[in-house]
MISEDO-364254 format. One record per residue (C-alpha): x, y, z; residue in one letter. Coordinates in Angstrom, 3 decimals, decimal comma. Example, Ala and Ser with C-alpha at 12.3 -4.5 7.8 and 13.67 -1.06 7.14 Angstrom:
2
12,300 / -4,500 / 7,800 / A $
13,670 / -1,060 / 7,140 / S $
***
This chain:
395
-5,474 / 34,616 / 10,136 / M $
-7,563 / 36,304 / 13,236 / I $
-6,295 / 36,549 / 16,493 / L $
-8,752 / 37,357 / 19,319 / A $
-8,226 / 37,587 / 23,141 / V $
-10,936 / 37,714 / 25,203 / H $
-11,706 / 37,590 / 29,248 / T $
-14,907 / 36,121 / 30,782 / G $
-16,697 / 33,021 / 29,999 / T $
-18,611 / 30,972 / 27,432 / R $
-21,573 / 33,383 / 26,452 / G $
-20,067 / 36,405 / 28,025 / A $
-16,656 / 37,181 / 26,295 / L $
-15,090 / 40,519 / 26,177 / R $
-12,560 / 41,515 / 24,175 / G $
-9,680 / 42,799 / 25,137 / V $
-7,425 / 46,447 / 24,328 / D $
-4,996 / 45,331 / 21,386 / G $
-5,861 / 42,248 / 21,781 / G $
-7,297 / 41,697 / 18,332 / C $
-5,535 / 41,629 / 15,207 / G $
-5,512 / 40,635 / 11,675 / V $
-2,131 / 38,970 / 11,203 / G $
0,434 / 36,869 / 13,231 / R $
0,206 / 38,692 / 16,597 / D $
-1,425 / 40,932 / 18,772 / A $
0,366 / 43,044 / 21,716 / T $
-2,315 / 43,373 / 24,657 / F $
-1,922 / 44,152 / 28,595 / L $
-2,227 / 41,078 / 30,711 / A $
-3,314 / 41,885 / 34,173 / K $
-2,261 / 39,585 / 36,968 / A $
-4,994 / 36,888 / 38,192 / G $
-7,202 / 37,310 / 34,854 / T $
-7,742 / 34,156 / 32,635 / T $
-7,640 / 34,894 / 29,020 / Y $
-9,137 / 32,984 / 25,992 / S $
-7,301 / 33,331 / 22,837 / I $
-8,939 / 32,622 / 19,291 / M $
-7,785 / 31,610 / 16,496 / I $
-9,354 / 31,477 / 13,081 / S $
-9,141 / 32,640 / 9,381 / G $
-10,544 / 32,816 / 5,830 / Y $
-10,356 / 30,350 / 3,680 / D $
-7,895 / 28,454 / 5,432 / V $
-8,639 / 24,489 / 4,682 / P $
-6,706 / 23,904 / 8,569 / G $
-2,982 / 22,464 / 9,515 / G $
-0,735 / 22,642 / 12,175 / A $
-0,672 / 25,420 / 14,425 / L $
2,009 / 27,186 / 16,471 / S $
1,103 / 29,761 / 19,071 / L $
3,555 / 31,212 / 21,522 / S $
2,663 / 33,877 / 24,201 / L $
5,817 / 35,948 / 25,510 / D $
5,923 / 38,723 / 27,883 / S $
6,909 / 42,326 / 26,066 / V $
8,273 / 45,328 / 28,313 / P $
6,140 / 48,131 / 28,568 / A $
6,952 / 51,762 / 27,260 / A $
9,592 / 53,314 / 29,008 / A $
7,786 / 56,153 / 29,518 / N $
4,669 / 54,758 / 30,760 / D $
4,486 / 55,892 / 34,184 / D $
4,652 / 59,398 / 35,374 / F $
7,984 / 58,295 / 37,491 / A $
9,637 / 57,318 / 34,166 / G $
8,715 / 60,509 / 32,167 / A $
11,048 / 60,686 / 29,442 / Q $
13,002 / 63,992 / 29,648 / P $
12,522 / 66,313 / 26,978 / V $
15,912 / 67,560 / 25,871 / P $
15,323 / 70,918 / 24,086 / A $
12,611 / 71,854 / 21,388 / L $
11,252 / 71,546 / 19,158 / P $
10,747 / 68,224 / 20,440 / F $
8,795 / 65,415 / 18,248 / S $
8,193 / 61,553 / 19,437 / A $
5,931 / 58,727 / 18,438 / Q $
4,669 / 56,248 / 20,925 / P $
3,973 / 52,915 / 20,824 / D $
0,755 / 52,720 / 22,802 / F $
0,358 / 48,776 / 22,566 / S $
2,906 / 48,695 / 25,436 / V $
1,657 / 51,099 / 27,265 / A $
-1,189 / 51,353 / 30,123 / S $
-2,612 / 53,857 / 32,520 / Y $
-1,991 / 54,132 / 36,053 / E $
-5,066 / 53,946 / 38,629 / A $
-4,770 / 57,726 / 39,874 / D $
-3,705 / 59,335 / 36,920 / E $
-5,321 / 62,624 / 36,687 / P $
-8,353 / 63,615 / 34,701 / E $
-8,222 / 65,687 / 31,371 / S $
-10,541 / 68,258 / 29,820 / T $
-9,794 / 66,710 / 26,489 / C $
-9,386 / 63,312 / 27,188 / Q $
-13,260 / 62,361 / 27,278 / F $
-12,217 / 58,248 / 28,611 / Q $
-10,828 / 59,568 / 31,237 / G $
-7,799 / 57,243 / 32,311 / N $
-9,100 / 54,612 / 30,624 / L $
-6,883 / 54,699 / 27,527 / V $
-3,466 / 53,715 / 27,545 / P $
-0,809 / 56,713 / 28,194 / S $
3,035 / 57,591 / 28,403 / V $
4,810 / 60,705 / 30,150 / W $
7,251 / 63,313 / 29,104 / Y $
8,955 / 66,025 / 31,462 / A $
9,807 / 69,460 / 30,053 / Y $
11,703 / 72,016 / 31,880 / T $
12,102 / 75,481 / 30,708 / N $
16,090 / 76,150 / 31,652 / T $
15,365 / 79,880 / 29,951 / G $
13,123 / 82,853 / 30,755 / E $
9,404 / 82,663 / 30,386 / A $
7,770 / 81,500 / 27,442 / K $
4,871 / 80,478 / 25,389 / S $
5,438 / 76,351 / 24,026 / V $
3,076 / 74,411 / 22,035 / T $
1,704 / 70,789 / 22,138 / A $
-0,230 / 69,046 / 19,864 / R $
-0,579 / 65,286 / 18,851 / T $
-1,538 / 63,994 / 15,185 / R $
-3,281 / 60,581 / 14,848 / G $
-6,976 / 59,743 / 15,491 / N $
-7,940 / 59,208 / 18,924 / G $
-4,562 / 60,931 / 20,605 / S $
-4,676 / 63,932 / 23,061 / A $
-1,983 / 65,695 / 25,061 / V $
-2,531 / 66,993 / 28,515 / S $
-0,039 / 69,358 / 30,169 / I $
0,387 / 69,492 / 34,350 / Y $
2,650 / 71,022 / 37,005 / T $
3,218 / 68,988 / 40,316 / G $
5,256 / 66,542 / 41,863 / N $
3,275 / 63,573 / 41,826 / S $
-0,109 / 62,237 / 40,336 / L $
-2,174 / 63,474 / 42,959 / P $
-0,917 / 66,689 / 42,824 / E $
-1,048 / 67,237 / 39,204 / L $
-3,137 / 70,185 / 37,936 / K $
-3,851 / 70,712 / 34,518 / Q $
-2,455 / 73,600 / 32,762 / V $
-3,313 / 72,856 / 28,778 / A $
-4,835 / 70,031 / 26,505 / C $
-5,813 / 69,190 / 23,139 / K $
-7,108 / 66,647 / 21,441 / N $
-5,940 / 65,498 / 17,591 / D $
-8,298 / 68,428 / 16,218 / S $
-6,762 / 68,252 / 12,701 / Y $
-3,433 / 68,305 / 14,375 / G $
-4,261 / 71,814 / 16,043 / Q $
-2,127 / 72,705 / 18,766 / P $
-2,533 / 74,030 / 22,353 / T $
-0,393 / 76,617 / 23,994 / A $
0,767 / 77,353 / 27,743 / F $
3,250 / 79,875 / 29,339 / R $
6,058 / 78,225 / 30,500 / A $
7,498 / 79,591 / 33,660 / A $
11,325 / 80,158 / 33,927 / A $
13,145 / 76,830 / 35,953 / G $
9,814 / 74,821 / 35,873 / T $
8,835 / 71,145 / 34,990 / T $
5,975 / 70,657 / 32,950 / Y $
4,589 / 66,980 / 32,847 / Y $
3,530 / 66,433 / 29,185 / V $
0,823 / 62,879 / 29,290 / R $
-0,320 / 61,399 / 25,786 / V $
-3,001 / 58,998 / 25,405 / T $
-4,023 / 57,022 / 22,386 / G $
-5,875 / 53,906 / 21,641 / P $
-3,634 / 50,927 / 21,908 / A $
-4,075 / 49,737 / 18,417 / Q $
-4,451 / 52,048 / 15,330 / T $
-3,649 / 52,160 / 11,785 / Y $
-1,729 / 55,593 / 11,645 / E $
1,255 / 56,628 / 13,713 / P $
0,562 / 59,011 / 16,744 / I $
3,026 / 61,652 / 16,306 / T $
3,796 / 64,248 / 19,582 / L $
5,378 / 67,765 / 18,853 / S $
6,181 / 70,267 / 21,234 / L $
7,677 / 73,681 / 19,887 / D $
8,257 / 77,487 / 20,905 / D $
4,811 / 79,487 / 20,335 / A $
5,030 / 81,342 / 16,863 / P $
4,869 / 85,416 / 17,410 / A $
1,233 / 86,860 / 17,885 / L $
0,181 / 88,839 / 15,066 / E $
-3,666 / 90,163 / 15,442 / P $
-4,981 / 91,733 / 12,335 / S $
-7,321 / 94,490 / 13,064 / I $
-11,045 / 94,560 / 11,469 / Y $
-12,801 / 97,497 / 10,780 / Q $
-16,361 / 98,382 / 9,878 / S $
-17,278 / 99,993 / 8,108 / P $
-14,282 / 100,240 / 5,758 / S $
-14,591 / 104,102 / 5,049 / Y $
-16,555 / 105,904 / 7,678 / P $
-17,892 / 109,374 / 8,173 / T $
-18,456 / 111,303 / 11,142 / V $
-22,591 / 109,869 / 11,295 / Y $
-20,858 / 106,457 / 11,707 / D $
-20,108 / 104,347 / 14,528 / N $
-17,052 / 102,337 / 13,637 / V $
-16,435 / 98,670 / 14,863 / S $
-12,915 / 97,085 / 15,887 / F $
-11,792 / 93,785 / 16,430 / S $
-8,681 / 91,976 / 16,794 / A $
-8,713 / 88,730 / 14,577 / E $
-5,621 / 85,894 / 14,458 / S $
-6,107 / 82,740 / 11,933 / W $
-4,101 / 80,601 / 14,404 / N $
-6,746 / 79,214 / 17,208 / D $
-4,414 / 79,102 / 19,826 / I $
-4,051 / 83,331 / 19,812 / D $
-7,899 / 83,493 / 20,696 / N $
-9,381 / 84,673 / 22,271 / P $
-7,291 / 87,594 / 22,831 / M $
-7,539 / 90,543 / 25,326 / T $
-6,863 / 93,780 / 23,889 / V $
-6,981 / 97,641 / 24,851 / D $
-7,539 / 100,043 / 22,040 / W $
-6,369 / 103,781 / 21,271 / D $
-8,251 / 105,380 / 18,832 / F $
-6,024 / 107,903 / 17,804 / G $
-8,346 / 110,967 / 18,795 / D $
-7,365 / 110,560 / 22,677 / G $
-10,450 / 108,389 / 23,191 / A $
-9,458 / 104,468 / 24,282 / T $
-10,983 / 101,483 / 25,575 / A $
-10,141 / 99,107 / 28,005 / P $
-8,705 / 95,911 / 27,985 / A $
-11,927 / 93,159 / 26,692 / G $
-12,165 / 90,495 / 24,723 / T $
-15,260 / 91,665 / 22,394 / A $
-15,385 / 93,882 / 19,672 / P $
-15,293 / 97,892 / 20,565 / V $
-16,999 / 100,493 / 18,757 / S $
-15,929 / 104,402 / 18,583 / H $
-17,376 / 107,808 / 17,039 / H $
-15,137 / 109,913 / 15,202 / Y $
-16,261 / 113,581 / 15,647 / A $
-14,646 / 115,030 / 12,901 / T $
-13,246 / 113,896 / 9,343 / D $
-9,349 / 113,243 / 9,241 / G $
-6,820 / 110,448 / 9,450 / T $
-6,244 / 108,798 / 12,508 / Y $
-3,797 / 106,126 / 14,010 / T $
-5,516 / 103,218 / 16,027 / V $
-3,372 / 101,333 / 17,906 / T $
-4,256 / 97,707 / 19,824 / L $
-2,393 / 95,797 / 22,349 / H $
-2,904 / 92,259 / 22,390 / A $
-2,412 / 89,656 / 24,687 / T $
-3,149 / 85,762 / 23,872 / S $
-4,488 / 83,288 / 26,467 / P $
-1,051 / 82,015 / 27,116 / D $
0,676 / 85,286 / 27,642 / G $
1,896 / 86,396 / 24,115 / R $
1,765 / 90,011 / 23,458 / T $
1,637 / 92,350 / 20,349 / A $
1,269 / 95,733 / 19,194 / T $
-0,826 / 96,397 / 16,059 / K $
-1,603 / 99,819 / 14,784 / T $
-3,479 / 101,017 / 11,471 / T $
-4,758 / 104,342 / 9,929 / Q $
-8,556 / 105,358 / 9,775 / V $
-9,350 / 107,522 / 7,483 / T $
-12,824 / 109,476 / 8,906 / V $
-14,324 / 111,347 / 5,169 / T $
-17,481 / 112,586 / 5,748 / T $
-19,224 / 113,576 / 2,037 / H $
-22,596 / 114,765 / 2,469 / D $
-25,190 / 116,331 / 0,092 / V $
-28,834 / 116,821 / -0,671 / G $
-31,953 / 117,590 / -2,542 / I $
-32,898 / 121,311 / -1,014 / A $
-35,463 / 121,637 / -3,475 / K $
-37,423 / 120,085 / -5,735 / F $
-39,711 / 122,364 / -8,132 / T $
-42,349 / 120,587 / -10,536 / V $
-45,114 / 122,362 / -12,605 / P $
-48,548 / 121,892 / -10,609 / T $
-50,644 / 121,713 / -13,925 / A $
-49,533 / 121,165 / -17,622 / A $
-51,706 / 120,091 / -21,011 / R $
-50,579 / 117,409 / -23,687 / A $
-47,541 / 119,175 / -25,750 / G $
-46,458 / 121,857 / -23,379 / E $
-43,249 / 122,019 / -22,184 / S $
-42,214 / 122,885 / -18,805 / K $
-39,444 / 123,487 / -16,343 / P $
-38,630 / 121,341 / -13,381 / I $
-35,625 / 122,000 / -11,128 / S $
-33,846 / 120,568 / -8,368 / V $
-31,615 / 122,308 / -5,617 / D $
-28,805 / 120,304 / -4,520 / V $
-26,730 / 121,271 / -1,288 / S $
-23,342 / 120,943 / 0,067 / N $
-21,808 / 122,149 / 2,709 / T $
-18,149 / 119,868 / 3,426 / R $
-16,396 / 119,489 / 0,273 / Y $
-16,638 / 120,302 / -3,409 / P $
-18,596 / 117,413 / -5,355 / E $
-19,185 / 116,472 / -8,872 / T $
-23,035 / 115,216 / -8,458 / A $
-25,735 / 113,622 / -10,320 / T $
-29,245 / 114,413 / -10,511 / V $
-31,456 / 111,584 / -12,521 / V $
-34,732 / 112,558 / -13,058 / L $
-37,619 / 109,814 / -13,887 / S $
-41,246 / 109,968 / -14,254 / R $
-43,728 / 106,959 / -12,947 / N $
-45,730 / 105,412 / -15,864 / D $
-48,116 / 103,768 / -13,280 / G $
-45,994 / 100,379 / -13,148 / T $
-42,234 / 101,507 / -13,247 / W $
-40,123 / 104,731 / -13,040 / W $
-38,734 / 105,658 / -16,625 / R $
-35,645 / 107,856 / -16,582 / Q $
-36,439 / 111,329 / -18,164 / V $
-33,157 / 113,410 / -17,854 / A $
-30,134 / 113,152 / -16,160 / T $
-27,695 / 116,342 / -15,307 / L $
-24,235 / 116,415 / -13,544 / T $
-22,745 / 119,204 / -12,363 / L $
-19,908 / 120,567 / -9,720 / T $
-21,490 / 121,677 / -6,357 / V $
-19,208 / 123,918 / -4,777 / P $
-19,140 / 123,442 / -0,561 / A $
-21,225 / 126,298 / 0,768 / R $
-23,380 / 126,082 / 3,957 / P $
-26,453 / 128,440 / 3,021 / T $
-26,434 / 128,361 / -0,888 / K $
-27,617 / 125,544 / -3,253 / T $
-26,736 / 124,719 / -7,044 / V $
-29,866 / 124,374 / -9,259 / R $
-30,251 / 121,722 / -11,497 / F $
-32,664 / 122,738 / -14,338 / P $
-34,728 / 119,929 / -16,391 / F $
-37,446 / 120,452 / -18,763 / A $
-40,018 / 117,765 / -19,251 / Y $
-42,836 / 118,176 / -22,725 / T $
-45,861 / 116,486 / -21,368 / F $
-47,610 / 114,046 / -23,846 / T $
-50,950 / 112,732 / -24,984 / P $
-50,622 / 109,317 / -22,743 / D $
-49,700 / 111,617 / -19,934 / D $
-53,350 / 113,498 / -20,685 / A $
-55,075 / 110,116 / -20,378 / I $
-53,556 / 109,465 / -17,188 / D $
-54,798 / 112,735 / -15,852 / G $
-51,369 / 113,146 / -14,170 / K $
-47,744 / 112,730 / -14,142 / V $
-45,549 / 112,193 / -11,110 / T $
-41,526 / 112,901 / -10,909 / F $
-38,802 / 111,832 / -8,876 / R $
-35,479 / 113,192 / -8,478 / A $
-32,087 / 111,171 / -7,139 / E $
-28,970 / 112,499 / -6,157 / L $
-25,757 / 110,637 / -6,409 / T $
-21,772 / 110,625 / -6,110 / L $
-19,631 / 109,192 / -8,384 / P $
-18,179 / 105,684 / -6,779 / Y $
-16,431 / 105,283 / -4,788 / P $
-17,435 / 108,494 / -3,149 / V $
-20,553 / 107,788 / -0,472 / R $
-22,983 / 110,088 / 0,423 / D $
-22,854 / 109,761 / 4,621 / A $
-26,784 / 110,720 / 4,996 / R $
-28,427 / 109,396 / 1,772 / P $
-31,927 / 109,706 / 2,822 / S $
-32,290 / 113,164 / 1,896 / D $
-31,138 / 111,924 / -2,129 / N $
-34,451 / 111,277 / -3,620 / E $
-37,624 / 113,140 / -3,523 / V $
-40,640 / 112,378 / -4,987 / I $
-43,100 / 115,408 / -5,854 / A $
-46,935 / 116,063 / -5,798 / I $
-48,166 / 114,711 / -9,161 / A $
-48,655 / 117,057 / -11,446 / T $
-52,319 / 117,392 / -13,359 / T $
-51,939 / 117,027 / -17,132 / V $
-55,397 / 117,613 / -19,071 / K $
-55,587 / 117,239 / -23,106 / P $
-53,991 / 119,921 / -25,347 / S $
-57,151 / 121,675 / -26,355 / G $
-58,237 / 122,023 / -22,648 / T $
-57,571 / 125,714 / -21,067 / R $
-56,007 / 125,683 / -17,863 / I $
-56,929 / 126,943 / -15,048 / A $
-54,091 / 128,917 / -13,047 / A $
-53,116 / 127,269 / -9,837 / V $
***
């Protein structure tokens, strides 16, 4: 059976909120002086006797602002019945209930009898929303917080001691699931510190940001102490800092959530700068096929003792082909280098090409990262190569 309630005249009927249902009854808000047309129909029914009755039902006890239901303590939960709720003409607007005051609403009143604290409010149920206000009458109400049913995510507000907060819950007159209001103490603020890069050097600007998985924590206002005497003032954007010397620094943040919760968090940042480089790459200027000649790579290092590897490659016209590798210990010395010696025997194919181009690549073992890799690769001027029977003029 289908039961549908309309207003208007034949040809211009309009459905009434809550006045339509599949079943034996429907509950709707009847306005004084309005005529309602009631249609009854069914699916594959032959007809028969029909009994129709109308009755009035009491409105929700907290339908109006003046009858707001007190919240005795936190946590608090309620499932209002919006089929017996209405709206008052002068209900305040809400930033998260986009239908204004055209949907049914019920009211609750929460008074914080203790010290100031943060409180969360949320609704679950399609089309629902919760709005929190302060004030003593509908015209005086000022919105404090608001949240619609966004996958059950809450909103948070700061509840001052001795202040009464009015909680308005809105929802559709008809719903296929119960709408639930939940009020609770806000959880502690627990920010995480994100740092990039993870292993900074003295050549890096280190980026810091405070993050939280909880939506009500964001955006956090954070001030920073970088542990080397430098600080950053309170703000919501990520900050960056440059450390002048290697070392381990204690970074401290003081965070405040939009609703006033605070937290302090520290982390250790270790700045380590590894910096080796190719100071000199020596290759022969000329050679002939079958001849073996020395090649050397001089490596500089001024910071920490390193175990470095040099890869020597030659270009075959299309790709770089590895010729040899050598790993040596490179002490940290400001004015001296370590020589990596190689030898290469030139081939008939080199003579056909007429020249060979060599490349030297310098690497450090993982996870050590060179702070300035731009001087870790050198391509030498090509070596001229002649066939084996040709005399080579000295260069």
